[in-house]
ZAGULUM-118160 format. One line per field, with one value per residue: residue number from 1; residue in one letter; x negated, y, z negated of N, C-alpha, C, O in turn. Coordinates in nm, 2 decimals. Example, Ala and Ser with C-alpha at 12.3 -4.5 7.8 and 13.67 -1.06 7.14 Angstrom:
n	c(1 2)
res	c(a s)
nxx	c(-1.32 -1.28)
nyy	c(-0.57 -0.22)
nzz	c(-0.78 -0.71)
caxx	c(-1.23 -1.37)
cayy	c(-0.45 -0.11)
cazz	c(-0.78 -0.71)
cxx	c(-1.32 -1.29)
cyy	c(-0.33 0.00)
czz	c(-0.78 -0.79)
oxx	c(-1.42 -1.34)
oyy	c(-0.33 0.11)
ozz	c(-0.85 -0.80)
***
This chain:
n	c(1 2 3 4 5 6 7 8 9 10 11 12 13 14 15 16 17 18 19 20 21 22 23 24 25 26 27 28 29 30 31 32 33 34 35 36 37 38 39 40 41 42 43 44 45 46 47 48 49 50 51 52 53 54 55 56 57 58 59 60 61 62 63 64 65 66 67 68 69 70 71 72 73 74 75 76 77 78 79 80 81 82 83 84 85 86 87 88 89 90 91 92 93 94 95 96 97 98 99 100 101 102 103 104 105 106 107 108 109 110 111 112 113 114 115 116 117 118 119 120 121 122 123 124 125 126 127 128 129 130 131 132 133 134 135 136 137 138 139 140 141 142 143 144 145 146 147 148 149 150 151 152 153 154 155 156 157 158 159 160 161 162 163 164 165 166 167 168 169 170 171 172 173 174 175 176 177 178 179 180 181 182)
res	c(m s y p t p w q g q g p q q p w q g h g g a s m l a a t a d r e r t v d v l r a g f a e g r l r e d e l e k r v a r a y d a r t v g e l m l l v a d l p q g p q t a v v q v p p p g f r p v p p t f l p a p l p p t n g k a v g a l v c g l l i v p t l g l t g i p a v i l g h t a r a e i r r s d e v g d g l a l t g l v l g w l a v s a w s l f l m l l v v a g a s s a)
nxx	c(-0.74 -0.50 -0.48 -0.23 -0.16 -0.12 0.00 0.16 0.38 0.38 0.25 0.11 0.28 0.23 0.04 0.15 0.40 0.74 0.70 0.75 0.64 0.59 0.83 0.97 1.15 1.03 0.91 0.93 0.69 0.52 0.51 0.38 0.13 0.03 0.02 -0.18 -0.40 -0.42 -0.49 -0.73 -0.88 -0.87 -1.02 -1.27 -1.34 -1.24 -1.00 -0.83 -0.68 -0.43 -0.36 -0.35 -0.12 0.08 0.08 0.14 0.40 0.53 0.48 0.65 0.89 0.90 1.06 1.00 0.75 0.58 0.56 0.43 0.19 0.09 0.02 -0.22 -0.39 -0.62 -0.80 -1.07 -0.98 -0.75 -0.45 -0.45 -0.48 -0.28 -0.04 0.10 0.05 0.25 0.18 0.31 0.53 0.36 0.12 -0.23 -0.54 -0.78 -0.84 -0.75 -0.94 -1.18 -1.22 -1.40 -1.45 -1.25 -1.37 -1.44 -1.29 -1.44 -1.53 -1.38 -1.46 -1.73 -1.81 -1.75 -1.93 -2.18 -2.15 -2.13 -2.38 -2.54 -2.48 -2.61 -2.83 -2.74 -2.56 -2.71 -2.75 -2.51 -2.32 -2.42 -2.33 -2.06 -2.14 -2.27 -2.07 -1.87 -2.03 -2.09 -1.82 -1.74 -1.92 -1.84 -1.57 -1.63 -1.75 -1.54 -1.36 -1.31 -1.44 -1.68 -1.98 -2.17 -2.43 -2.40 -2.28 -2.49 -2.69 -2.57 -2.56 -2.84 -2.93 -2.76 -2.84 -3.10 -3.05 -2.92 -3.12 -3.31 -3.17 -3.16 -3.43 -3.49 -3.32 -3.43 -3.69 -3.61 -3.51 -3.75 -3.91 -3.76 -3.77 -4.05 -4.10 -3.97)
nyy	c(-0.62 -0.61 -0.70 -0.82 -0.66 -0.71 -0.49 -0.38 -0.53 -0.76 -1.09 -1.36 -1.50 -1.36 -1.45 -1.33 -1.26 -1.31 -1.39 -1.32 -1.05 -0.91 -0.89 -0.72 -0.41 -0.11 0.18 0.54 0.64 0.43 0.44 0.69 0.64 0.45 0.61 0.78 0.61 0.54 0.79 0.84 0.63 0.73 0.97 0.86 0.76 0.52 0.48 0.58 0.89 0.86 0.61 0.64 0.82 0.65 0.45 0.60 0.68 0.43 0.37 0.54 0.45 0.20 -0.07 -0.26 -0.37 -0.55 -0.48 -0.23 -0.33 -0.46 -0.25 -0.14 -0.34 -0.40 -0.21 -0.09 -0.02 -0.15 -0.35 -0.33 -0.08 0.05 -0.04 -0.05 -0.29 -0.43 -0.59 -0.90 -0.93 -0.99 -1.05 -1.10 -0.98 -1.11 -1.42 -1.50 -1.66 -1.59 -1.34 -1.11 -1.20 -1.08 -0.84 -0.93 -0.81 -0.57 -0.62 -0.44 -0.41 -0.46 -0.24 -0.05 -0.13 -0.06 0.22 0.29 0.20 0.37 0.61 0.61 0.78 1.06 1.04 0.97 0.69 0.60 0.48 0.23 -0.01 -0.05 -0.09 -0.33 -0.51 -0.48 -0.57 -0.84 -0.94 -0.88 -1.04 -1.30 -1.30 -1.27 -1.51 -1.68 -1.59 -1.47 -1.23 -0.96 -0.80 -0.88 -0.79 -0.52 -0.55 -0.69 -0.49 -0.29 -0.44 -0.48 -0.21 -0.14 -0.32 -0.23 0.02 -0.05 -0.19 0.02 0.18 0.00 -0.03 0.23 0.26 0.07 0.17 0.40 0.28 0.15 0.38 0.51 0.33 0.32 0.57 0.58)
nzz	c(9.17 8.93 8.60 8.38 8.08 7.72 7.60 7.79 7.80 7.94 8.02 7.82 7.54 7.23 6.93 6.69 6.76 6.69 6.43 6.08 5.99 6.23 6.36 6.21 6.18 6.31 6.14 6.15 6.05 6.09 6.37 6.41 6.29 6.47 6.70 6.62 6.60 6.87 6.98 6.86 6.98 7.24 7.21 7.15 7.39 7.48 7.60 7.90 8.01 8.14 8.06 7.78 7.77 7.86 7.66 7.43 7.49 7.49 7.23 7.09 7.18 7.07 6.89 6.70 6.46 6.57 6.84 6.82 6.72 6.94 7.11 7.00 6.97 7.12 7.04 6.83 6.57 6.55 6.47 6.19 6.08 6.20 6.11 5.80 5.57 5.33 5.03 4.91 4.61 4.31 4.43 4.42 4.49 4.42 4.28 3.93 3.81 3.92 3.83 3.61 3.27 3.01 2.78 2.45 2.14 1.92 1.59 1.33 1.07 1.09 1.22 1.03 0.83 0.95 0.97 0.70 0.62 0.76 0.64 0.40 0.36 0.36 0.15 -0.06 -0.11 -0.21 -0.05 -0.01 -0.14 -0.04 0.22 0.21 0.12 0.32 0.54 0.48 0.48 0.74 0.89 0.82 0.92 1.19 1.25 1.23 1.43 1.77 1.79 1.84 1.72 1.54 1.52 1.44 1.19 1.06 1.07 0.91 0.67 0.61 0.58 0.37 0.16 0.13 0.02 -0.22 -0.34 -0.37 -0.55 -0.77 -0.83 -0.90 -1.13 -1.29 -1.33 -1.48 -1.71 -1.80 -1.84 -2.03 -2.24 -2.30 -2.39 -2.63)
caxx	c(-0.63 -0.47 -0.44 -0.13 -0.21 -0.01 0.08 0.25 0.49 0.37 0.14 0.15 0.34 0.12 0.06 0.22 0.54 0.83 0.67 0.82 0.60 0.59 0.97 1.02 1.18 0.92 0.95 0.86 0.55 0.44 0.48 0.28 0.00 -0.01 -0.02 -0.31 -0.50 -0.44 -0.56 -0.87 -0.94 -0.89 -1.13 -1.39 -1.36 -1.20 -0.88 -0.81 -0.57 -0.30 -0.33 -0.30 0.01 0.18 0.09 0.21 0.54 0.57 0.48 0.77 1.01 0.90 1.16 0.95 0.61 0.50 0.54 0.32 0.06 0.04 -0.04 -0.35 -0.46 -0.75 -0.88 -1.14 -0.91 -0.65 -0.32 -0.46 -0.46 -0.16 0.08 0.07 0.10 0.28 0.16 0.43 0.52 0.27 -0.01 -0.35 -0.65 -0.88 -0.78 -0.79 -1.05 -1.31 -1.23 -1.48 -1.38 -1.23 -1.46 -1.38 -1.29 -1.54 -1.48 -1.37 -1.54 -1.87 -1.84 -1.75 -2.06 -2.28 -2.13 -2.16 -2.52 -2.61 -2.45 -2.68 -2.92 -2.68 -2.49 -2.82 -2.74 -2.38 -2.24 -2.49 -2.25 -1.96 -2.20 -2.30 -1.94 -1.81 -2.12 -2.07 -1.69 -1.74 -1.99 -1.75 -1.46 -1.68 -1.78 -1.41 -1.28 -1.39 -1.48 -1.82 -2.02 -2.25 -2.55 -2.35 -2.26 -2.62 -2.76 -2.51 -2.61 -2.98 -2.93 -2.69 -2.93 -3.21 -3.00 -2.89 -3.26 -3.37 -3.11 -3.20 -3.57 -3.48 -3.26 -3.53 -3.79 -3.56 -3.51 -3.89 -3.96 -3.69 -3.82 -4.19 -4.10 -3.91)
cayy	c(-0.68 -0.56 -0.80 -0.77 -0.65 -0.73 -0.37 -0.35 -0.61 -0.88 -1.18 -1.47 -1.48 -1.34 -1.53 -1.27 -1.24 -1.41 -1.41 -1.22 -0.91 -0.85 -0.87 -0.61 -0.29 -0.01 0.31 0.66 0.65 0.33 0.49 0.80 0.58 0.39 0.71 0.83 0.51 0.56 0.92 0.81 0.55 0.82 1.06 0.78 0.72 0.38 0.48 0.69 0.98 0.81 0.49 0.70 0.87 0.54 0.38 0.68 0.68 0.30 0.37 0.61 0.37 0.07 -0.10 -0.35 -0.36 -0.63 -0.40 -0.14 -0.40 -0.49 -0.12 -0.11 -0.47 -0.40 -0.10 -0.13 0.00 -0.26 -0.34 -0.32 0.06 0.10 -0.08 -0.07 -0.42 -0.43 -0.72 -0.95 -0.92 -1.09 -1.08 -1.06 -1.00 -1.20 -1.51 -1.47 -1.75 -1.52 -1.20 -1.11 -1.23 -0.96 -0.83 -0.95 -0.69 -0.55 -0.63 -0.31 -0.41 -0.45 -0.09 0.02 -0.16 0.02 0.36 0.30 0.19 0.49 0.72 0.60 0.89 1.18 1.01 0.92 0.55 0.56 0.39 0.10 -0.13 -0.07 -0.14 -0.48 -0.58 -0.48 -0.65 -0.98 -0.97 -0.88 -1.16 -1.41 -1.29 -1.29 -1.65 -1.75 -1.54 -1.45 -1.09 -0.93 -0.70 -0.93 -0.70 -0.40 -0.60 -0.72 -0.36 -0.24 -0.52 -0.45 -0.08 -0.15 -0.39 -0.14 0.13 -0.12 -0.22 0.14 0.22 -0.09 0.00 0.36 0.24 -0.01 0.27 0.48 0.20 0.14 0.51 0.54 0.23 0.35 0.70 0.56)
cazz	c(9.11 8.79 8.51 8.29 7.94 7.63 7.56 7.90 7.78 8.02 7.97 7.73 7.41 7.13 6.81 6.59 6.80 6.63 6.29 5.99 5.99 6.36 6.40 6.13 6.25 6.29 6.09 6.21 6.00 6.17 6.51 6.40 6.27 6.59 6.79 6.57 6.64 7.02 7.01 6.82 7.09 7.36 7.17 7.16 7.53 7.50 7.68 7.99 7.97 8.18 7.97 7.65 7.78 7.87 7.53 7.34 7.52 7.44 7.08 7.04 7.22 7.01 6.79 6.60 6.43 6.67 6.96 6.79 6.71 7.08 7.17 6.95 6.94 7.18 6.99 6.72 6.45 6.56 6.40 6.04 6.04 6.27 6.03 5.66 5.52 5.19 4.98 4.84 4.47 4.24 4.51 4.36 4.59 4.36 4.18 3.80 3.78 3.96 3.77 3.49 3.15 2.93 2.66 2.32 2.06 1.82 1.45 1.27 0.94 1.13 1.25 0.90 0.76 1.01 0.93 0.56 0.61 0.81 0.55 0.27 0.34 0.31 0.02 -0.16 -0.13 -0.27 0.04 0.01 -0.19 0.06 0.34 0.18 0.11 0.46 0.63 0.45 0.52 0.88 0.95 0.79 1.01 1.32 1.27 1.25 1.54 1.89 1.79 1.85 1.62 1.44 1.50 1.37 1.05 1.01 1.04 0.79 0.55 0.58 0.52 0.24 0.06 0.10 -0.08 -0.35 -0.39 -0.41 -0.68 -0.87 -0.87 -0.97 -1.26 -1.37 -1.37 -1.58 -1.83 -1.85 -1.89 -2.16 -2.35 -2.33 -2.46 -2.76)
cxx	c(-0.62 -0.42 -0.34 -0.19 -0.10 0.07 0.17 0.37 0.49 0.26 0.20 0.21 0.23 0.15 0.15 0.37 0.63 0.81 0.73 0.77 0.61 0.73 1.04 1.04 1.07 0.98 0.88 0.72 0.46 0.41 0.38 0.14 -0.05 -0.06 -0.16 -0.42 -0.53 -0.52 -0.70 -0.94 -0.96 -1.01 -1.27 -1.43 -1.32 -1.07 -0.88 -0.69 -0.44 -0.26 -0.28 -0.16 0.12 0.19 0.16 0.36 0.60 0.58 0.61 0.90 1.01 1.00 1.10 0.80 0.52 0.47 0.43 0.19 0.00 -0.03 -0.18 -0.43 -0.60 -0.84 -0.95 -1.07 -0.79 -0.53 -0.33 -0.43 -0.33 -0.04 0.03 0.13 0.13 0.27 0.29 0.42 0.44 0.14 -0.13 -0.47 -0.76 -0.82 -0.83 -0.92 -1.18 -1.32 -1.33 -1.40 -1.36 -1.32 -1.38 -1.38 -1.40 -1.48 -1.49 -1.45 -1.69 -1.91 -1.84 -1.88 -2.17 -2.27 -2.17 -2.32 -2.60 -2.58 -2.52 -2.78 -2.85 -2.60 -2.58 -2.79 -2.61 -2.30 -2.31 -2.40 -2.13 -2.02 -2.23 -2.17 -1.88 -1.90 -2.09 -1.93 -1.68 -1.80 -1.91 -1.63 -1.51 -1.71 -1.64 -1.33 -1.37 -1.43 -1.63 -1.85 -2.11 -2.38 -2.52 -2.34 -2.40 -2.70 -2.70 -2.55 -2.75 -2.99 -2.87 -2.78 -3.05 -3.17 -2.98 -3.03 -3.32 -3.31 -3.15 -3.34 -3.57 -3.43 -3.36 -3.64 -3.74 -3.55 -3.65 -3.94 -3.89 -3.74 -3.97 -4.19 -4.04 -3.99)
cyy	c(-0.63 -0.67 -0.75 -0.77 -0.66 -0.61 -0.33 -0.44 -0.73 -0.97 -1.28 -1.42 -1.47 -1.42 -1.47 -1.24 -1.35 -1.44 -1.30 -1.08 -0.84 -0.82 -0.77 -0.48 -0.19 0.12 0.42 0.67 0.55 0.38 0.60 0.74 0.52 0.50 0.77 0.74 0.53 0.68 0.91 0.73 0.64 0.91 0.99 0.73 0.58 0.37 0.60 0.77 0.92 0.69 0.54 0.75 0.76 0.47 0.47 0.68 0.54 0.30 0.43 0.54 0.24 0.05 -0.18 -0.32 -0.44 -0.56 -0.29 -0.21 -0.43 -0.36 -0.09 -0.23 -0.47 -0.29 -0.14 -0.12 -0.10 -0.24 -0.32 -0.18 0.12 0.07 -0.11 -0.20 -0.41 -0.57 -0.77 -0.93 -1.03 -1.12 -1.02 -1.09 -1.10 -1.29 -1.48 -1.55 -1.67 -1.38 -1.21 -1.13 -1.10 -0.96 -0.85 -0.83 -0.69 -0.55 -0.49 -0.30 -0.40 -0.31 -0.02 -0.01 -0.08 0.16 0.38 0.29 0.31 0.61 0.71 0.72 1.01 1.16 0.96 0.78 0.51 0.47 0.26 -0.02 -0.15 -0.13 -0.29 -0.56 -0.59 -0.57 -0.79 -1.03 -0.98 -1.00 -1.29 -1.41 -1.32 -1.44 -1.73 -1.71 -1.52 -1.30 -1.08 -0.83 -0.76 -0.85 -0.58 -0.44 -0.62 -0.59 -0.29 -0.31 -0.49 -0.31 -0.07 -0.21 -0.30 -0.03 0.07 -0.15 -0.09 0.19 0.13 -0.06 0.13 0.34 0.16 0.08 0.36 0.41 0.18 0.27 0.54 0.45 0.27 0.49 0.69 0.50)
czz	c(8.97 8.71 8.41 8.15 7.84 7.60 7.67 7.90 7.87 7.96 7.87 7.60 7.30 7.00 6.70 6.63 6.74 6.49 6.21 6.00 6.12 6.41 6.31 6.20 6.21 6.23 6.17 6.17 6.07 6.31 6.51 6.38 6.39 6.69 6.75 6.61 6.79 7.05 6.97 6.93 7.21 7.33 7.18 7.30 7.56 7.59 7.78 7.95 8.01 8.10 7.83 7.66 7.78 7.73 7.43 7.36 7.47 7.29 7.03 7.08 7.14 6.90 6.68 6.58 6.52 6.80 6.94 6.78 6.85 7.14 7.12 6.92 7.00 7.14 6.86 6.59 6.44 6.48 6.25 6.00 6.10 6.18 5.89 5.61 5.37 5.13 4.91 4.69 4.41 4.32 4.43 4.46 4.54 4.26 4.04 3.75 3.81 3.90 3.65 3.37 3.07 2.81 2.53 2.23 1.96 1.68 1.39 1.14 0.97 1.16 1.12 0.82 0.82 0.97 0.79 0.54 0.66 0.72 0.42 0.25 0.29 0.18 -0.09 -0.20 -0.19 -0.18 0.07 -0.03 -0.09 0.19 0.33 0.19 0.25 0.55 0.61 0.50 0.67 0.94 0.93 0.89 1.15 1.35 1.29 1.37 1.66 1.90 1.80 1.74 1.52 1.41 1.42 1.22 0.99 0.98 0.92 0.66 0.51 0.52 0.38 0.13 0.03 0.00 -0.21 -0.42 -0.45 -0.54 -0.79 -0.92 -0.94 -1.11 -1.35 -1.42 -1.48 -1.71 -1.89 -1.91 -2.02 -2.27 -2.39 -2.40 -2.60 -2.86)
oxx	c(-0.72 -0.32 -0.35 -0.26 0.02 0.19 0.26 0.46 0.59 0.19 0.32 0.18 0.14 0.26 0.22 0.45 0.59 0.88 0.77 0.86 0.64 0.75 1.16 0.96 1.03 1.09 0.79 0.63 0.35 0.30 0.29 0.05 -0.17 -0.16 -0.24 -0.53 -0.64 -0.60 -0.79 -1.06 -1.06 -1.10 -1.37 -1.53 -1.36 -1.05 -0.94 -0.61 -0.34 -0.14 -0.19 -0.08 0.22 0.30 0.24 0.44 0.71 0.67 0.67 1.00 1.11 1.03 1.14 0.73 0.41 0.36 0.35 0.09 -0.12 -0.13 -0.26 -0.54 -0.69 -0.95 -0.90 -1.09 -0.75 -0.50 -0.23 -0.36 -0.28 0.06 -0.06 0.26 0.04 0.33 0.36 0.30 0.45 0.07 -0.12 -0.48 -0.82 -0.75 -0.95 -0.99 -1.28 -1.42 -1.33 -1.28 -1.45 -1.35 -1.28 -1.47 -1.45 -1.37 -1.60 -1.51 -1.76 -2.01 -1.93 -1.93 -2.25 -2.37 -2.24 -2.38 -2.70 -2.66 -2.50 -2.80 -2.89 -2.58 -2.54 -2.82 -2.59 -2.21 -2.27 -2.40 -2.11 -1.95 -2.21 -2.16 -1.84 -1.84 -2.08 -1.91 -1.61 -1.75 -1.91 -1.60 -1.44 -1.68 -1.64 -1.25 -1.49 -1.45 -1.71 -1.76 -2.13 -2.42 -2.60 -2.39 -2.42 -2.77 -2.78 -2.58 -2.78 -3.06 -2.92 -2.79 -3.10 -3.24 -3.01 -3.04 -3.38 -3.38 -3.17 -3.36 -3.64 -3.48 -3.37 -3.69 -3.82 -3.58 -3.67 -4.00 -3.95 -3.75 -4.00 -4.29 -4.05 -3.95)
oyy	c(-0.62 -0.74 -0.63 -0.86 -0.64 -0.62 -0.25 -0.43 -0.80 -0.93 -1.29 -1.31 -1.55 -1.44 -1.53 -1.20 -1.47 -1.52 -1.19 -0.99 -0.72 -0.73 -0.74 -0.45 -0.18 0.16 0.40 0.70 0.58 0.36 0.60 0.79 0.53 0.48 0.81 0.79 0.52 0.68 0.96 0.76 0.62 0.93 1.05 0.68 0.52 0.27 0.70 0.72 0.93 0.67 0.48 0.72 0.77 0.43 0.41 0.68 0.54 0.23 0.38 0.56 0.17 0.15 -0.16 -0.26 -0.40 -0.57 -0.27 -0.15 -0.43 -0.38 -0.03 -0.22 -0.54 -0.27 -0.23 -0.20 -0.13 -0.13 -0.29 -0.15 0.22 0.14 -0.18 -0.21 -0.38 -0.66 -0.69 -0.92 -1.15 -1.21 -0.91 -1.20 -1.17 -1.25 -1.45 -1.50 -1.69 -1.32 -1.32 -1.08 -1.02 -1.06 -0.80 -0.74 -0.79 -0.49 -0.43 -0.20 -0.35 -0.26 0.07 0.08 -0.03 0.23 0.48 0.36 0.35 0.71 0.79 0.76 1.07 1.26 0.92 0.74 0.39 0.40 0.18 -0.12 -0.27 -0.22 -0.37 -0.66 -0.70 -0.64 -0.87 -1.13 -1.07 -1.06 -1.37 -1.52 -1.38 -1.49 -1.83 -1.79 -1.56 -1.26 -1.18 -0.77 -0.69 -0.83 -0.53 -0.36 -0.59 -0.58 -0.24 -0.25 -0.46 -0.29 0.00 -0.16 -0.31 0.01 0.13 -0.13 -0.09 0.24 0.17 -0.06 0.14 0.40 0.19 0.07 0.39 0.46 0.20 0.27 0.60 0.49 0.25 0.51 0.78 0.48)
ozz	c(8.90 8.74 8.36 8.10 7.88 7.58 7.65 7.98 7.89 7.87 7.85 7.56 7.30 6.97 6.63 6.55 6.75 6.43 6.26 6.02 6.13 6.49 6.33 6.29 6.09 6.27 6.24 6.25 6.10 6.36 6.59 6.43 6.42 6.76 6.83 6.65 6.84 7.14 7.03 6.96 7.28 7.42 7.21 7.32 7.66 7.65 7.75 7.88 7.94 8.07 7.78 7.57 7.72 7.69 7.35 7.27 7.42 7.23 6.93 7.01 7.15 6.83 6.56 6.66 6.56 6.85 7.03 6.82 6.86 7.21 7.19 6.87 6.95 7.20 6.79 6.50 6.33 6.43 6.19 5.90 6.06 6.19 5.86 5.62 5.30 5.18 4.85 4.64 4.45 4.27 4.39 4.50 4.63 4.17 4.02 3.67 3.74 3.93 3.58 3.36 3.07 2.75 2.51 2.25 1.92 1.66 1.38 1.11 0.89 1.12 1.10 0.75 0.74 0.94 0.75 0.46 0.60 0.72 0.33 0.13 0.19 0.11 -0.20 -0.32 -0.22 -0.23 0.15 0.04 -0.06 0.25 0.42 0.25 0.29 0.64 0.71 0.56 0.72 1.04 1.01 0.95 1.23 1.46 1.36 1.42 1.66 2.01 1.77 1.68 1.41 1.30 1.34 1.13 0.87 0.88 0.84 0.56 0.39 0.41 0.29 0.02 -0.08 -0.09 -0.32 -0.54 -0.55 -0.63 -0.90 -1.04 -1.04 -1.21 -1.47 -1.53 -1.57 -1.82 -2.01 -2.01 -2.11 -2.39 -2.50 -2.48 -2.68 -2.98)
***
């Protein structure tokens, strides 16, 4: 006894029949994708040759997407690959609540403080004072805003204060040496 299969157009009404996507008219590309799925099923040994020929003929005669879905519903690739589903406008696969939080911006003055602090060696400490000023300003701005970069500002501050201290020590030694020679 042969049981009627949905792709033969017999049997019970399927859940997707009569719904919006299934009653949509099929395009040539939809038919070609369905035939590709059917041929893949035949290549895997899931369909006999006569069954493949019947289904391919029905695919090319199909008017709606629902008819194409019936032809591949019992194959592993199923209707998902046979029909391209276009998401509605505004569709987001993941709710914004579950998306990672955007990274806060880095404070530009903190970056400037770090750069000035790193340039104290090639400039013989002349960028130490700008590093200190930018570092203190950046840390104050970071406390008031949601920016990041406190570590950058602190590094620039430390390097800047080291340069200022070195210059202060050098100038103090010059004054002492000048006073002792006079």
